[in-house]
C-alpha positions as CSV (number, residue, x, y, z in Angstrom):
1,M,7.4,-16.1,-0.3
2,Q,5.5,-12.8,-0.1
3,I,7.6,-9.7,-0.4
4,D,6.0,-6.3,-0.4
5,V,7.9,-3.8,-2.5
6,Q,7.0,-0.2,-2.2
7,R,7.9,2.2,-5.0
8,N,7.6,5.6,-3.3
9,T,9.8,5.2,-0.3
10,G,13.2,6.4,-1.7
11,I,14.6,2.9,-1.1
12,S,15.6,1.1,-4.3
13,L,13.6,-2.0,-5.2
14,S,16.7,-4.2,-5.1
15,N,17.5,-3.1,-1.6
16,Q,14.0,-3.8,-0.5
17,I,14.2,-7.3,-1.8
18,Y,17.6,-7.8,-0.3
19,Q,16.4,-6.6,3.1
20,S,13.2,-8.6,3.1
21,I,15.1,-11.8,2.4
22,V,17.8,-11.0,5.0
23,D,15.1,-10.3,7.6
24,R,13.5,-13.6,6.9
25,I,16.8,-15.5,7.1
26,R,17.7,-13.9,10.4
27,S,14.3,-14.5,11.8
28,G,14.5,-18.2,10.9
29,L,11.5,-17.9,8.5
30,L,13.7,-19.1,5.7
31,E,15.6,-22.2,6.9
32,E,19.2,-23.1,5.9
33,G,19.3,-24.9,2.6
34,L,15.9,-23.8,1.5
35,K,15.6,-23.2,-2.2
36,L,14.6,-19.7,-3.2
37,P,12.5,-18.7,-6.2
38,S,14.4,-18.3,-9.5
39,V,15.3,-14.8,-10.6
40,R,12.7,-15.0,-13.4
41,N,9.9,-16.3,-11.1
42,L,10.6,-13.7,-8.4
43,S,10.7,-10.8,-10.9
44,K,7.4,-11.9,-12.3
45,Q,5.9,-12.3,-8.9
46,L,7.0,-8.9,-7.8
47,E,6.5,-7.1,-11.2
48,V,10.1,-5.8,-11.3
49,S,12.9,-6.2,-13.8
50,L,15.2,-9.2,-13.9
51,V,18.1,-6.9,-13.3
52,T,16.5,-5.7,-10.0
53,V,16.3,-9.3,-8.7
54,V,19.7,-10.3,-10.0
55,K,21.2,-7.3,-8.2
56,A,19.5,-8.3,-4.9
57,Y,20.6,-11.9,-5.2
58,K,24.1,-10.9,-6.1
59,Q,24.3,-8.8,-3.0
60,L,22.9,-11.5,-0.8
61,E,25.5,-14.0,-2.1
62,Q,28.3,-11.5,-1.6
63,D,27.2,-11.0,2.0
64,G,27.0,-14.7,2.7
65,F,23.3,-15.2,3.0
66,I,22.6,-17.3,-0.1
67,T,24.5,-19.6,-2.5
68,S,23.8,-20.3,-6.2
69,T,24.6,-23.4,-8.0
70,Q,24.3,-23.4,-11.8
71,G,21.7,-25.8,-12.9
72,K,20.3,-26.4,-9.4
73,G,19.2,-22.9,-8.2
74,T,19.7,-20.5,-5.4
75,F,19.6,-21.6,-1.7
76,V,19.7,-20.1,1.7
77,K,23.3,-20.7,2.8
78,A,23.6,-23.6,5.2
79,K,26.2,-23.9,8.0
80,I,28.4,-26.9,8.1
81,K,26.7,-29.4,10.5
82,E,28.8,-32.0,12.3
83,G,27.8,-35.6,13.1
84,I,25.4,-36.0,10.2
85,G,26.1,-39.2,8.2
86,E,26.3,-39.1,4.4
87,K,23.4,-41.6,4.1
88,E,21.1,-39.8,6.6
89,A,17.8,-38.9,4.9
90,I,16.8,-35.3,5.3
91,P,13.1,-34.6,4.4
92,S,12.5,-31.7,2.0
93,Y,10.0,-29.1,2.9
94,D,10.7,-26.9,-0.1
95,W,7.1,-27.1,-1.2
96,Q,6.1,-24.9,1.8
97,L,7.7,-22.0,0.1
98,S,4.8,-21.8,-2.3
99,L,2.5,-21.0,0.7
100,Q,2.4,-17.2,1.1
101,D,2.8,-15.8,4.5
102,Y,2.7,-12.2,5.8
103,L,5.6,-12.4,8.3
104,P,8.4,-10.2,6.8
105,R,10.5,-10.7,10.0
106,S,10.4,-12.1,13.5
107,Q,13.8,-11.4,14.9
108,F,13.1,-10.5,18.5
109,A,11.7,-14.0,19.4
110,R,14.7,-15.7,18.0
111,Y,17.2,-13.8,20.1
112,H,15.0,-13.5,23.2
113,I,16.4,-16.4,25.0
114,G,18.3,-19.6,24.2
115,T,20.2,-22.6,25.7
116,Q,23.4,-20.6,26.4
117,K,24.6,-20.3,30.0
118,V,25.1,-16.5,30.0
119,H,22.0,-14.7,28.6
120,L,23.1,-11.2,28.0
121,S,20.4,-11.0,25.3
122,S,17.5,-11.2,27.8
123,S,16.1,-7.8,28.7
124,M,14.5,-9.2,31.7
125,I,15.1,-9.0,35.5
126,D,16.8,-11.8,37.4
127,P,14.0,-13.7,39.2
128,K,16.1,-13.7,42.3
129,L,15.7,-9.9,42.5
130,L,11.9,-10.2,42.5
131,P,9.6,-10.6,45.6
132,N,8.7,-14.2,44.9
133,R,7.9,-15.4,48.3
134,Y,5.8,-12.3,49.1
135,F,4.0,-12.8,45.8
136,E,3.4,-16.5,46.5
137,Q,1.7,-15.6,49.8
138,E,-0.4,-13.0,48.1
139,V,-1.5,-15.4,45.4
140,Q,-2.5,-18.0,48.0
141,R,-4.5,-15.4,49.8
142,V,-6.3,-14.3,46.6
143,F,-7.2,-17.9,45.8
144,S,-8.5,-18.6,49.3
145,E,-10.7,-15.5,49.3
146,N,-11.8,-16.1,45.6
147,P,-12.0,-19.8,44.9
148,E,-14.1,-19.2,41.9
149,L,-11.3,-17.4,39.9
150,L,-10.5,-20.4,37.8
151,S,-14.2,-20.8,36.8
152,I,-15.1,-17.3,35.5
153,Y,-14.1,-15.1,32.6
154,G,-12.7,-11.6,33.1
155,D,-13.9,-8.4,31.4
156,I,-12.5,-7.8,27.9
157,Q,-11.3,-4.4,29.0
158,G,-9.7,-5.8,32.1
159,D,-10.6,-6.3,35.7
160,S,-12.3,-3.2,37.1
161,Q,-10.3,-3.4,40.4
162,L,-7.0,-3.6,38.6
163,R,-7.9,-0.7,36.3
164,S,-8.9,1.4,39.3
165,K,-5.6,0.6,41.0
166,M,-3.6,1.3,37.8
167,S,-5.4,4.7,37.4
168,E,-4.0,5.6,40.8
169,Y,-0.6,4.2,39.9
170,L,-0.3,6.2,36.7
171,K,-1.2,9.4,38.5
172,R,2.1,9.1,40.4
173,S,3.8,9.6,37.0
174,G,1.5,12.6,36.0
175,V,-0.6,10.5,33.7
176,L,-4.3,11.3,34.5
177,S,-6.2,8.4,33.1
178,T,-9.5,7.2,34.4
179,P,-10.3,3.4,34.7
180,E,-12.6,3.8,31.8
181,N,-9.7,4.8,29.5
182,I,-7.4,1.9,30.6
183,L,-7.1,-1.4,28.8
184,V,-5.4,-4.4,30.3
185,T,-3.2,-6.3,27.8
186,S,-1.2,-9.5,27.8
187,G,2.1,-7.6,28.1
188,L,3.3,-4.5,26.3
189,Q,3.9,-6.6,23.2
190,Q,0.1,-7.2,22.8
191,G,-0.5,-3.5,23.2
192,I,1.8,-2.7,20.3
193,D,0.1,-5.5,18.2
194,L,-3.4,-4.1,19.0
195,I,-2.3,-0.7,17.9
196,A,-0.8,-2.0,14.6
197,R,-3.7,-4.2,13.7
198,T,-6.1,-1.3,14.4
199,F,-4.4,1.6,12.7
200,V,-1.7,0.3,10.4
201,G,-2.2,-1.2,6.9
202,P,0.0,-1.8,3.9
203,G,1.8,1.4,2.9
204,D,0.9,3.4,6.0
205,V,3.9,5.4,7.2
206,V,5.3,4.6,10.7
207,V,8.2,6.6,12.1
208,M,10.5,4.8,14.5
209,E,13.7,5.6,16.2
210,A,16.9,4.1,14.9
211,P,17.8,1.8,16.7
212,T,14.6,0.8,18.4
213,Y,12.9,-2.2,20.1
214,P,12.9,-5.2,17.8
215,G,9.6,-6.5,18.9
216,A,7.8,-3.3,17.6
217,I,9.7,-3.5,14.3
218,D,8.4,-7.1,13.8
219,V,4.8,-6.0,14.5
220,F,4.7,-3.0,12.3
221,S,6.6,-4.7,9.5
222,G,4.0,-7.5,9.6
223,R,1.2,-5.0,8.8
224,G,3.0,-3.9,5.6
225,A,3.9,-0.5,7.0
226,T,6.3,1.8,5.3
227,I,8.8,2.3,8.2
228,L,10.9,5.5,8.2
229,T,13.5,6.1,10.8
230,V,14.9,8.9,12.8
231,P,18.3,8.7,14.6
232,I,18.8,9.4,18.2
233,D,21.5,11.2,20.2
234,K,22.1,11.7,23.9
235,D,18.9,13.6,24.2
236,G,16.7,11.1,22.5
237,M,15.0,11.2,19.1
238,R,16.3,14.0,16.7
239,I,13.3,16.2,16.5
240,D,14.9,18.4,13.7
241,I,15.2,15.3,11.5
242,L,11.7,14.1,12.5
243,Q,10.3,17.5,11.5
244,N,11.8,17.0,8.0
245,V,10.5,13.4,7.7
246,C,7.0,14.5,8.7
247,E,7.0,17.4,6.2
248,K,7.7,14.9,3.3
249,H,5.7,11.9,4.6
250,K,2.8,12.4,6.8
251,P,3.1,9.4,9.2
252,K,0.1,7.7,10.8
253,I,2.1,6.7,13.9
254,I,5.3,7.8,15.6
255,F,6.6,5.1,17.8
256,T,9.0,6.2,20.6
257,I,10.6,4.9,23.7
258,P,11.4,8.2,25.4
259,T,12.4,6.9,28.8
260,F,15.4,4.5,29.1
261,H,15.2,3.8,25.4
262,N,15.5,0.2,24.3
263,P,18.3,-0.6,23.3
264,T,20.4,2.5,24.0
265,G,19.2,3.5,27.4
266,V,19.1,7.3,26.6
267,V,16.3,9.6,27.9
268,M,14.5,12.1,25.8
269,T,14.6,15.6,27.3
270,L,11.5,17.4,28.4
271,K,12.0,20.0,25.7
272,R,12.1,17.3,23.0
273,R,9.0,15.6,24.4
274,K,7.1,18.8,24.1
275,Q,8.3,19.4,20.6
276,L,7.3,15.8,19.6
277,L,3.8,16.4,21.0
278,D,3.6,19.6,19.0
279,I,4.5,17.8,15.8
280,A,1.9,15.2,16.4
281,Q,-0.8,17.8,17.0
282,S,0.2,19.7,13.8
283,I,0.0,16.7,11.5
284,Q,-2.8,14.9,13.3
285,C,-1.0,11.6,13.9
286,I,-0.7,9.2,16.8
287,I,2.3,8.9,19.2
288,V,2.8,5.4,20.7
289,E,4.7,5.9,23.9
290,D,6.3,2.7,25.1
291,D,7.3,2.9,28.7
292,P,8.4,-0.5,30.0
293,C,10.6,0.5,32.9
294,S,10.7,4.2,33.7
295,E,10.8,3.4,37.5
296,I,14.3,1.8,37.0
297,Y,16.3,5.0,37.3
298,F,19.7,5.2,38.9
299,E,20.5,8.9,39.4
300,K,17.4,11.0,39.0
301,K,13.8,10.6,38.0
302,P,13.2,10.9,34.2
303,P,11.0,13.6,32.8
304,V,7.2,13.1,32.9
305,P,5.6,10.9,30.2
306,L,4.4,12.4,26.9
307,K,0.9,11.2,27.9
308,S,0.9,13.5,31.0
309,M,1.1,16.5,28.6
310,D,-1.4,15.2,26.0
311,Q,-4.5,17.4,25.9
312,F,-6.0,16.2,22.6
313,G,-5.7,12.4,22.7
314,H,-2.7,12.0,20.4
315,V,-0.7,9.7,22.7
316,I,-1.4,6.0,23.2
317,Y,0.5,5.2,26.4
318,L,1.9,1.7,27.1
319,R,3.1,0.8,30.6
320,G,4.5,-2.5,31.6
321,L,4.3,-4.4,34.9
322,S,5.8,-7.7,33.8
323,K,9.5,-6.7,34.2
324,T,9.4,-5.3,37.7
325,I,6.8,-7.3,39.5
326,A,5.6,-10.7,38.1
327,P,6.9,-11.6,34.6
328,S,4.8,-14.7,34.4
329,C,1.5,-12.8,34.7
330,R,2.2,-10.8,31.5
331,I,0.3,-7.7,32.5
332,G,0.5,-4.5,30.5
333,I,-1.5,-1.3,30.6
334,L,-2.7,0.7,27.6
335,S,-4.1,4.2,28.1
336,A,-5.8,6.2,25.3
337,S,-8.7,8.6,24.8
338,G,-11.7,9.1,22.6
339,S,-12.5,6.9,19.7
340,I,-9.0,5.7,19.5
341,F,-9.5,3.8,22.8
342,N,-12.9,2.4,21.6
343,R,-11.3,1.0,18.5
344,L,-8.5,-0.5,20.5
345,L,-10.9,-2.1,22.8
346,A,-12.7,-3.7,19.9
347,A,-9.4,-5.0,18.6
348,K,-8.7,-6.6,22.0
349,A,-12.1,-8.3,21.9
350,N,-11.2,-9.7,18.5
351,A,-7.8,-10.9,19.7
352,D,-8.6,-12.8,22.9
353,L,-11.8,-11.6,24.5
354,G,-9.8,-10.4,27.5
355,S,-6.6,-11.2,29.4
356,P,-6.7,-14.0,32.0
357,L,-8.5,-12.8,35.2
358,L,-6.3,-15.0,37.3
359,S,-3.2,-13.1,36.4
360,Q,-4.9,-9.8,37.0
361,R,-6.3,-10.6,40.4
362,A,-3.0,-12.2,41.4
363,I,-1.0,-9.0,40.8
364,L,-3.7,-6.8,42.3
365,P,-2.5,-6.8,45.9
366,L,1.0,-5.6,44.7
367,I,-0.1,-2.5,43.0
368,N,0.5,0.6,45.1
369,S,1.5,-1.4,48.1
370,K,4.4,-0.2,50.5
371,R,6.0,-3.6,49.9
372,M,6.3,-2.8,46.2
373,V,7.6,0.6,46.7
374,D,10.3,-0.7,48.9
375,H,11.0,-3.5,46.3
376,T,11.4,-1.0,43.6
377,K,13.9,1.0,45.6
378,K,16.0,-2.1,46.3
379,L,15.7,-3.2,42.6
380,R,17.2,0.1,41.4
381,T,20.1,-0.3,43.7
382,A,20.7,-3.9,42.6
383,L,20.6,-3.1,38.9
384,R,22.8,-0.1,39.3
385,I,25.4,-2.3,40.9
386,R,25.2,-4.7,37.9
387,R,25.3,-1.8,35.4
388,D,28.4,-0.3,37.1
389,L,30.1,-3.7,37.1
390,V,29.6,-4.1,33.3
391,L,30.8,-0.6,32.7
392,E,34.0,-1.2,34.8
393,L,34.6,-4.5,33.0
394,L,34.3,-2.9,29.6
395,K,36.5,0.0,30.6
396,K,39.2,-2.5,31.8
397,H,39.0,-5.2,29.2
398,S,37.5,-3.9,25.9
399,P,39.9,-3.3,23.0
400,D,40.4,0.1,21.3
401,G,37.6,1.0,18.9
402,V,34.8,-0.1,21.2
403,S,32.4,2.5,22.6
404,W,29.2,2.4,24.6
405,I,26.4,4.6,26.0
406,I,26.1,4.9,29.8
407,P,22.4,4.3,30.6
408,E,20.8,6.3,33.2
409,G,18.3,3.5,34.0
410,G,16.6,0.6,32.5
411,L,18.0,-2.8,31.7
412,N,20.3,-2.5,28.7
413,L,23.7,-1.3,27.5
414,W,24.3,-0.4,23.8
415,I,27.8,-1.2,22.6
416,S,29.3,0.0,19.2
417,L,32.1,-1.8,17.5
418,P,34.4,-0.6,14.7
419,S,32.5,-0.5,11.4
420,S,34.5,-3.5,10.1
421,I,33.3,-5.8,12.8
422,D,30.0,-7.7,12.3
423,S,28.2,-8.4,15.6
424,H,26.7,-11.6,14.0
425,Y,30.1,-13.0,13.7
426,L,30.9,-12.0,17.3
427,L,27.7,-13.7,18.4
428,S,28.5,-17.0,16.6
429,E,31.9,-17.0,18.4
430,A,30.2,-16.0,21.7
431,K,27.8,-18.9,21.5
432,K,30.7,-21.3,21.4
433,Q,31.5,-20.0,24.9
434,Q,27.8,-20.4,26.0
435,I,27.2,-16.6,25.8
436,T,24.5,-14.8,23.9
437,F,23.5,-11.1,23.3
438,L,21.2,-9.2,20.9
439,P,22.9,-8.2,17.6
440,G,22.3,-4.6,16.9
441,S,21.0,-5.2,13.4
442,A,17.8,-6.6,14.9
443,C,17.1,-3.1,16.2
444,Y,17.1,-1.3,12.9
445,P,13.9,-1.4,10.7
446,V,15.8,-0.3,7.6
447,G,19.5,0.3,6.8
448,Q,20.7,-2.2,9.2
449,E,24.0,-1.5,11.0
450,N,25.8,-4.6,11.9
451,N,28.5,-3.2,14.2
452,H,26.4,-2.8,17.3
453,L,25.1,-5.0,20.1
454,R,22.8,-4.8,23.0
455,V,23.9,-6.3,26.4
456,S,21.3,-6.7,29.2
457,Y,22.9,-6.5,32.7
458,S,19.6,-7.2,34.5
459,Y,19.1,-11.0,34.0
460,M,22.5,-12.5,35.0
461,N,24.1,-12.3,38.5
462,E,27.5,-10.6,39.1
463,E,29.5,-13.8,38.6
464,L,27.9,-14.6,35.2
465,L,28.1,-11.0,34.1
466,T,31.8,-10.9,34.9
467,H,32.4,-14.1,32.9
468,G,30.3,-13.0,30.0
469,I,31.6,-9.6,29.5
470,T,35.2,-10.6,30.0
471,T,34.9,-13.4,27.5
472,L,33.3,-11.1,24.9
473,C,36.1,-8.7,25.3
474,N,38.7,-11.5,24.9
475,I,36.9,-12.5,21.6
476,L,36.9,-8.9,20.5
477,H,40.6,-8.6,21.1
478,A,41.1,-11.4,18.7
479,M,38.9,-9.7,16.1
480,I,40.0,-6.1,16.3
481,P,43.5,-5.2,15.0
482,S,45.7,-3.6,17.7
483,E,46.5,-0.6,15.5
484,K,43.0,0.8,15.8
485,I,43.4,4.4,16.9
486,S,40.0,5.2,18.3
487,C,39.6,4.8,22.1
488,N,37.1,2.8,24.1
489,K,35.3,5.9,25.4
490,P,31.5,6.2,26.0
491,F,29.5,6.8,22.8
492,F,27.9,10.0,24.1
């Protein structure tokens, strides 16, 4: 078990060990019942004192993650399993723990989708809201006109026709990017991964919002980055705190989701966007601007992207198409300038030699078409109806002490519980009712907060949303004492 401890982060070594093991357990990388290294062996491996490891293990046991048996060792705590006979042979894979890996966490994939009936964890759009029949017809036409598509490779950078279309598409948002500065990726997740593997190594400082997108945390953590966090408020990332962080630790990357932030849904103001860009220019660092669904706005258009104001190539802009058009095609767009782009293109070549040409050509007729403009308008209306339904249900059924942020767009709703309530326990109870959501702890790189959850209103229809939210509220009523004095008002 490879644990990277960093001695100059301001976080105690015992807390780093604790958090690293918690992340692995929650990611499923350390299975239930698995034997952990002894205190002596782990202290020797990490070159820390016995007291440091003992303190970490003690906290892990107090919090219910591990259990220790004298004479036998320390194990990942196992849940009680029903229906297993006493004589059933269970093979042991404990030897695998001796194989070092470099995956400190992978929580997002674990919570992404499951077998439950009501998927409130899935930040995706209901397939029934997408133009499937129209897309089918266009795909058939593309095949009939280009029967050789299955027999040829595409360009590493991406299909030239798609990049030209995307250059025009981005101009509508104020992002002036030529086809030569656009890289087609296999979804936004690959874009984040390419950036991390190109520019981030062990100990490099990456600043992220708290909370933030779990998939990005997983990627940067996997590169051994020192992740520092900046809280958000109703106007986005706290620039005053970011300024202090940057003065003490010069970050290599600032990762932000300024528009319909995932998971909270807030929008960074134009003023703060300009301030953020000024900071990046002053310390010569990269801003990674993740923009998965800026077109899904409910009241008014959000401010222009950071990339539209970027004069000196500090911003790497990621734009997703998967959510709003064709999820199965997994198409993302990366826009960057100068040698940064050239190095990312080289990383793409090393990763997969280019995204599938078939997916790129299939989606090509949809870009900039009137049909897609009309579809986007209808999609905003449908998702706003679902958002309003969830808000109304929460207002009507949630117990005192529960608060939430009203999103101005996007796909998600961020809910906060009283500090005494652990969303993981709520999740375990919800799964018994065939309901799942994303526990908020997955959205924190460091200093996890367990009393939040992200609910996605975009994937389930109105009937399932009503059932899911009402059931969650009923479970919360049983968990939260009635004497709580705080009210169920919006968070901001």
